[in-house]
py3Dmol code that shows the C-alpha trace and the ligand (Angstrom):
import py3Dmol

protein = """\
ATOM      1  CA  MET A   1      44.780 -10.995  23.971  1.00  0.00           C
ATOM      2  CA  THR A   2      48.204  -9.780  22.756  1.00  0.00           C
ATOM      3  CA  THR A   3      49.098  -6.111  22.817  1.00  0.00           C
ATOM      4  CA  ALA A   4      49.030  -5.898  19.006  1.00  0.00           C
ATOM      5  CA  THR A   5      45.533  -7.395  18.823  1.00  0.00           C
ATOM      6  CA  GLN A   6      44.489  -5.130  21.660  1.00  0.00           C
ATOM      7  CA  THR A   7      45.730  -2.090  19.742  1.00  0.00           C
ATOM      8  CA  ALA A   8      43.909  -3.216  16.588  1.00  0.00           C
ATOM      9  CA  THR A   9      40.705  -3.745  18.567  1.00  0.00           C
ATOM     10  CA  ASP A  10      41.054  -0.319  20.132  1.00  0.00           C
ATOM     11  CA  LYS A  11      41.589   1.231  16.737  1.00  0.00           C
ATOM     12  CA  ALA A  12      38.550  -0.531  15.249  1.00  0.00           C
ATOM     13  CA  GLU A  13      36.472   0.511  18.234  1.00  0.00           C
ATOM     14  CA  TYR A  14      37.748   4.079  17.887  1.00  0.00           C
ATOM     15  CA  ILE A  15      36.693   4.130  14.212  1.00  0.00           C
ATOM     16  CA  ARG A  16      33.287   2.643  15.022  1.00  0.00           C
ATOM     17  CA  GLU A  17      32.843   5.225  17.761  1.00  0.00           C
ATOM     18  CA  TYR A  18      33.846   8.012  15.356  1.00  0.00           C
ATOM     19  CA  HIS A  19      31.231   6.888  12.813  1.00  0.00           C
ATOM     20  CA  ARG A  20      28.575   6.464  15.493  1.00  0.00           C
ATOM     21  CA  ASN A  21      29.158  10.057  16.618  1.00  0.00           C
ATOM     22  CA  TRP A  22      29.160  11.347  13.057  1.00  0.00           C
ATOM     23  CA  ARG A  23      25.836   9.624  12.377  1.00  0.00           C
ATOM     24  CA  LYS A  24      24.393  11.085  15.567  1.00  0.00           C
ATOM     25  CA  ALA A  25      25.556  14.566  14.579  1.00  0.00           C
ATOM     26  CA  ASN A  26      24.314  14.269  10.974  1.00  0.00           C
ATOM     27  CA  PRO A  27      20.953  12.494  11.022  1.00  0.00           C
ATOM     28  CA  GLU A  28      19.798  14.278   7.848  1.00  0.00           C
ATOM     29  CA  LYS A  29      22.828  13.136   5.855  1.00  0.00           C
ATOM     30  CA  VAL A  30      22.357   9.594   7.125  1.00  0.00           C
ATOM     31  CA  ALA A  31      18.690   9.622   6.115  1.00  0.00           C
ATOM     32  CA  ALA A  32      19.531  11.049   2.682  1.00  0.00           C
ATOM     33  CA  TYR A  33      22.289   8.499   2.156  1.00  0.00           C
ATOM     34  CA  ARG A  34      20.042   5.631   3.152  1.00  0.00           C
ATOM     35  CA  LEU A  35      17.325   6.906   0.820  1.00  0.00           C
ATOM     36  CA  CYS A  36      19.787   6.911  -2.084  1.00  0.00           C
ATOM     37  CA  TYR A  37      21.357   3.530  -1.367  1.00  0.00           C
ATOM     38  CA  LYS A  38      18.168   1.704  -0.775  1.00  0.00           C
ATOM     39  CA  ASP A  39      19.357  -1.862  -0.793  1.00  0.00           C
ATOM     40  CA  SER A  40      21.658  -1.162   2.129  1.00  0.00           C
ATOM     41  CA  SER A  41      18.742  -1.103   4.550  1.00  0.00           C
ATOM     42  CA  SER A  42      15.272  -1.405   3.097  1.00  0.00           C
ATOM     43  CA  ALA A  43      13.702  -2.009   6.504  1.00  0.00           C
ATOM     44  CA  TYR A  44      15.229   1.212   7.795  1.00  0.00           C
ATOM     45  CA  ILE A  45      13.938   3.120   4.760  1.00  0.00           C
ATOM     46  CA  ARG A  46      10.453   1.683   5.138  1.00  0.00           C
ATOM     47  CA  LYS A  47      10.451   2.900   8.730  1.00  0.00           C
ATOM     48  CA  TRP A  48      11.858   6.302   7.802  1.00  0.00           C
ATOM     49  CA  LYS A  49       9.219   6.721   5.102  1.00  0.00           C
ATOM     50  CA  ALA A  50       6.468   5.689   7.523  1.00  0.00           C
ATOM     51  CA  ASP A  51       7.766   8.216  10.055  1.00  0.00           C
ATOM     52  CA  ASN A  52       8.130  11.020   7.497  1.00  0.00           C
ATOM     53  CA  PRO A  53       5.116  10.820   5.183  1.00  0.00           C
ATOM     54  CA  GLU A  54       5.164  14.552   4.427  1.00  0.00           C
ATOM     55  CA  ARG A  55       8.853  14.419   3.409  1.00  0.00           C
ATOM     56  CA  VAL A  56       8.110  11.462   1.139  1.00  0.00           C
ATOM     57  CA  ARG A  57       5.152  13.240  -0.485  1.00  0.00           C
ATOM     58  CA  GLU A  58       7.219  16.416  -0.935  1.00  0.00           C
ATOM     59  CA  HIS A  59      10.036  14.403  -2.482  1.00  0.00           C
ATOM     60  CA  SER A  60       7.775  12.635  -4.984  1.00  0.00           C
ATOM     61  CA  ARG A  61       5.998  15.897  -5.831  1.00  0.00           C
ATOM     62  CA  LYS A  62       9.336  17.619  -6.562  1.00  0.00           C
ATOM     63  CA  HIS A  63      10.550  14.597  -8.460  1.00  0.00           C
ATOM     64  CA  ALA A  64       7.415  14.548 -10.634  1.00  0.00           C
ATOM     65  CA  GLU A  65       7.821  18.282 -11.313  1.00  0.00           C
ATOM     66  CA  LEU A  66      11.479  17.969 -12.289  1.00  0.00           C
ATOM     67  CA  HIS A  67      10.914  14.813 -14.325  1.00  0.00           C
ATOM     68  CA  PRO A  68       7.463  15.062 -15.904  1.00  0.00           C
ATOM     69  CA  GLU A  69       8.104  11.866 -17.863  1.00  0.00           C
ATOM     70  CA  SER A  70       9.363   9.880 -14.889  1.00  0.00           C
ATOM     71  CA  ARG A  71       7.652   6.690 -13.821  1.00  0.00           C
ATOM     72  CA  PRO A  72       5.615   8.123 -10.891  1.00  0.00           C
ATOM     73  CA  ALA A  73       4.442  11.065 -13.028  1.00  0.00           C
ATOM     74  CA  ARG A  74       3.413   8.784 -15.890  1.00  0.00           C
ATOM     75  CA  GLN A  75       1.803   6.418 -13.426  1.00  0.00           C
ATOM     76  CA  LYS A  76      -0.293   9.213 -11.914  1.00  0.00           C
ATOM     77  CA  LYS A  77      -1.420  10.338 -15.369  1.00  0.00           C
ATOM     78  CA  TRP A  78      -2.316   6.779 -16.313  1.00  0.00           C
ATOM     79  CA  MET A  79      -4.270   6.278 -13.088  1.00  0.00           C
ATOM     80  CA  GLN A  80      -6.271   9.447 -13.720  1.00  0.00           C
ATOM     81  CA  ALA A  81      -7.023   8.378 -17.273  1.00  0.00           C
ATOM     82  CA  ASN A  82      -7.891   4.778 -16.320  1.00  0.00           C
ATOM     83  CA  PRO A  83      -9.689   4.842 -12.964  1.00  0.00           C
ATOM     84  CA  GLU A  84     -11.337   1.411 -13.365  1.00  0.00           C
ATOM     85  CA  LYS A  85      -8.161  -0.323 -14.445  1.00  0.00           C
ATOM     86  CA  SER A  86      -6.216   1.403 -11.741  1.00  0.00           C
ATOM     87  CA  ARG A  87      -8.733   0.263  -9.120  1.00  0.00           C
ATOM     88  CA  ALA A  88      -8.669  -3.274 -10.514  1.00  0.00           C
ATOM     89  CA  ARG A  89      -4.865  -3.336 -10.300  1.00  0.00           C
ATOM     90  CA  CYS A  90      -4.918  -2.167  -6.724  1.00  0.00           C
ATOM     91  CA  GLN A  91      -7.472  -4.834  -5.804  1.00  0.00           C
ATOM     92  CA  ALA A  92      -5.493  -7.534  -7.593  1.00  0.00           C
ATOM     93  CA  ARG A  93      -2.403  -6.472  -5.659  1.00  0.00           C
ATOM     94  CA  LYS A  94      -4.302  -6.807  -2.381  1.00  0.00           C
ATOM     95  CA  ALA A  95      -5.621 -10.194  -3.490  1.00  0.00           C
ATOM     96  CA  ARG A  96      -2.118 -11.391  -4.329  1.00  0.00           C
ATOM     97  CA  LYS A  97      -0.865 -10.159  -0.992  1.00  0.00           C
ATOM     98  CA  ALA A  98      -3.603 -12.139   0.743  1.00  0.00           C
ATOM     99  CA  ASN A  99      -2.768 -15.031  -1.588  1.00  0.00           C
ATOM    100  CA  ALA A 100      -6.437 -15.252  -2.609  1.00  0.00           C
ATOM    101  CA  ASP A 101      -7.811 -17.669  -5.178  1.00  0.00           C
ATOM    102  CA  GLY A 102      -8.469 -15.924  -8.496  1.00  0.00           C
ATOM    103  CA  LYS A 103      -5.680 -13.407  -7.845  1.00  0.00           C
ATOM    104  CA  HIS A 104      -4.361 -13.668 -11.411  1.00  0.00           C
ATOM    105  CA  TYR A 105      -7.714 -14.323 -13.052  1.00  0.00           C
ATOM    106  CA  THR A 106      -9.912 -11.268 -12.557  1.00  0.00           C
ATOM    107  CA  THR A 107      -9.525  -8.400 -15.041  1.00  0.00           C
ATOM    108  CA  ALA A 108     -10.729  -4.795 -14.952  1.00  0.00           C
ATOM    109  CA  GLU A 109     -13.405  -5.825 -17.491  1.00  0.00           C
ATOM    110  CA  ASN A 110     -14.670  -8.538 -15.102  1.00  0.00           C
ATOM    111  CA  ILE A 111     -14.988  -5.969 -12.354  1.00  0.00           C
ATOM    112  CA  ILE A 112     -16.763  -3.465 -14.598  1.00  0.00           C
ATOM    113  CA  ALA A 113     -19.220  -6.241 -15.517  1.00  0.00           C
ATOM    114  CA  ARG A 114     -19.792  -7.028 -11.835  1.00  0.00           C
ATOM    115  CA  TRP A 115     -20.499  -3.356 -11.149  1.00  0.00           C
ATOM    116  CA  ALA A 116     -22.998  -3.319 -14.015  1.00  0.00           C
ATOM    117  CA  VAL A 117     -24.939  -6.186 -12.387  1.00  0.00           C
ATOM    118  CA  TYR A 118     -25.548  -3.868  -9.413  1.00  0.00           C
ATOM    119  CA  ASP A 119     -26.175  -0.829 -11.625  1.00  0.00           C
ATOM    120  CA  ASN A 120     -22.903   0.681 -10.289  1.00  0.00           C
ATOM    121  CA  LYS A 121     -24.540   1.104  -6.899  1.00  0.00           C
ATOM    122  CA  CYS A 122     -23.475  -0.070  -3.463  1.00  0.00           C
ATOM    123  CA  TRP A 123     -24.864  -3.584  -3.028  1.00  0.00           C
ATOM    124  CA  MET A 124     -25.562  -2.889   0.643  1.00  0.00           C
ATOM    125  CA  CYS A 125     -27.211   0.549   0.753  1.00  0.00           C
ATOM    126  CA  GLY A 126     -27.835   1.470  -2.895  1.00  0.00           C
ATOM    127  CA  ALA A 127     -25.696   4.642  -2.824  1.00  0.00           C
ATOM    128  CA  LYS A 128     -23.213   5.450  -5.586  1.00  0.00           C
ATOM    129  CA  ALA A 129     -20.484   2.810  -5.505  1.00  0.00           C
ATOM    130  CA  LEU A 130     -16.893   3.952  -5.149  1.00  0.00           C
ATOM    131  CA  CYS A 131     -14.989   0.773  -4.426  1.00  0.00           C
ATOM    132  CA  THR A 132     -15.161  -2.964  -4.927  1.00  0.00           C
ATOM    133  CA  ASP A 133     -16.069  -5.092  -1.960  1.00  0.00           C
ATOM    134  CA  HIS A 134     -14.794  -8.617  -1.434  1.00  0.00           C
ATOM    135  CA  VAL A 135     -18.046 -10.040  -0.078  1.00  0.00           C
ATOM    136  CA  LYS A 136     -16.153 -12.733   1.786  1.00  0.00           C
ATOM    137  CA  PRO A 137     -13.161 -10.678   2.948  1.00  0.00           C
ATOM    138  CA  LEU A 138      -9.699 -11.564   1.639  1.00  0.00           C
ATOM    139  CA  SER A 139      -8.531 -11.735   5.236  1.00  0.00           C
ATOM    140  CA  LYS A 140     -11.100 -14.466   5.878  1.00  0.00           C
ATOM    141  CA  GLY A 141      -9.977 -16.494   2.883  1.00  0.00           C
ATOM    142  CA  GLY A 142     -12.333 -14.838   0.362  1.00  0.00           C
ATOM    143  CA  ALA A 143     -11.451 -15.220  -3.321  1.00  0.00           C
ATOM    144  CA  HIS A 144     -10.657 -12.569  -5.919  1.00  0.00           C
ATOM    145  CA  TYR A 145     -12.980 -14.192  -8.468  1.00  0.00           C
ATOM    146  CA  PRO A 146     -15.755 -11.986  -9.929  1.00  0.00           C
ATOM    147  CA  ALA A 147     -18.378 -13.970  -7.977  1.00  0.00           C
ATOM    148  CA  ASN A 148     -16.963 -12.585  -4.722  1.00  0.00           C
ATOM    149  CA  LEU A 149     -16.779  -8.994  -5.963  1.00  0.00           C
ATOM    150  CA  ARG A 150     -19.518  -6.388  -5.689  1.00  0.00           C
ATOM    151  CA  PRO A 151     -19.550  -2.599  -5.897  1.00  0.00           C
ATOM    152  CA  SER A 152     -19.945  -0.740  -2.625  1.00  0.00           C
ATOM    153  CA  CYS A 153     -19.791   2.770  -1.221  1.00  0.00           C
ATOM    154  CA  THR A 154     -16.790   3.574   0.942  1.00  0.00           C
ATOM    155  CA  SER A 155     -18.926   4.001   4.046  1.00  0.00           C
ATOM    156  CA  CYS A 156     -20.444   0.491   3.858  1.00  0.00           C
ATOM    157  CA  ASN A 157     -17.096  -0.976   2.879  1.00  0.00           C
ATOM    158  CA  CYS A 158     -15.500   0.559   5.978  1.00  0.00           C
ATOM    159  CA  LYS A 159     -18.317  -0.575   8.253  1.00  0.00           C
ATOM    160  CA  LYS A 160     -18.213  -4.060   6.831  1.00  0.00           C
ATOM    161  CA  ALA A 161     -14.409  -4.232   6.948  1.00  0.00           C
ATOM    162  CA  SER A 162     -13.423  -7.863   7.522  1.00  0.00           C
ATOM    163  CA  LYS A 163     -16.602  -8.975   9.262  1.00  0.00           C
ATOM    164  CA  TRP A 164     -17.490 -12.532   8.378  1.00  0.00           C
ATOM    165  CA  PRO A 165     -19.902 -14.236   8.274  1.00  0.00           C
ATOM    166  CA  PHE A 166     -21.780 -11.264   6.929  1.00  0.00           C
ATOM    167  CA  PRO A 167     -24.587  -9.997   9.216  1.00  0.00           C
ATOM    168  CA  THR A 168     -27.974 -11.268   8.004  1.00  0.00           C
ATOM    169  CA  THR A 169     -29.757  -7.921   8.427  1.00  0.00           C
ATOM    170  CA  ILE A 170     -27.679  -6.472   5.618  1.00  0.00           C
ATOM    171  CA  LYS A 171     -29.686  -3.386   4.732  1.00  0.00           C
ATOM    172  CA  ALA A 172     -30.573  -2.356   8.289  1.00  0.00           C
ATOM    173  CA  TRP A 173     -26.982  -2.827   9.282  1.00  0.00           C
ATOM    174  CA  ALA A 174     -25.658  -0.945   6.235  1.00  0.00           C
ATOM    175  CA  VAL A 175     -27.609   2.195   7.146  1.00  0.00           C
ATOM    176  CA  GLY A 176     -26.349   1.941  10.723  1.00  0.00           C
ATOM    177  CA  GLN A 177     -29.389   0.635  12.595  1.00  0.00           C
TER     178      GLN A 177
END
"""
ligand_1 = """\
1
ZN
Zn -23.226 1.586 0.922
"""
view = py3Dmol.view(width=600, height=400)
view.addModel(protein, "pdb")
view.setStyle({"model": 0}, {"cartoon": {"style": "trace"}})
view.addModel(ligand_1, "xyz")
view.setStyle({"model": 1}, {"stick": {}})
view.zoomTo()
view.show()
């Protein structure tokens, strides 16, 4: 390595070192910067958000207050006004993520109709239904077609989770026996 190259390398290293130290001394500024310039490091931001859920919530709350017509604020309003559609969207998103059959087919109306078949009650224990169960779980290759969807209470849905094949003693199992 020539002396000139050596000097340039030293200089570059010195600058890198300077920035490293600055970042160490100013973690808040770094976090704020990375939040603003999100395409620079989306993986870092995802991690930061996961590590700082209360900061994220606080930020979106303030944002919604300052900008009542912003997207998150409008979204929240819409979700409150359209609980069934909002649930259906969330389920469709999960189905797409799992790449399930029927992921683009099932509508909120389909799901409402499926709930009606079970009188809006949990198909396992008969309590008031609060969520839609994928009878054959998405994680086990279950489809997002209406035939695989039934209303369930959150408790049964949690207990059932991704168990498959489904236990034969459904009712006894649903009430925890
Ligand atoms: Zn139940």
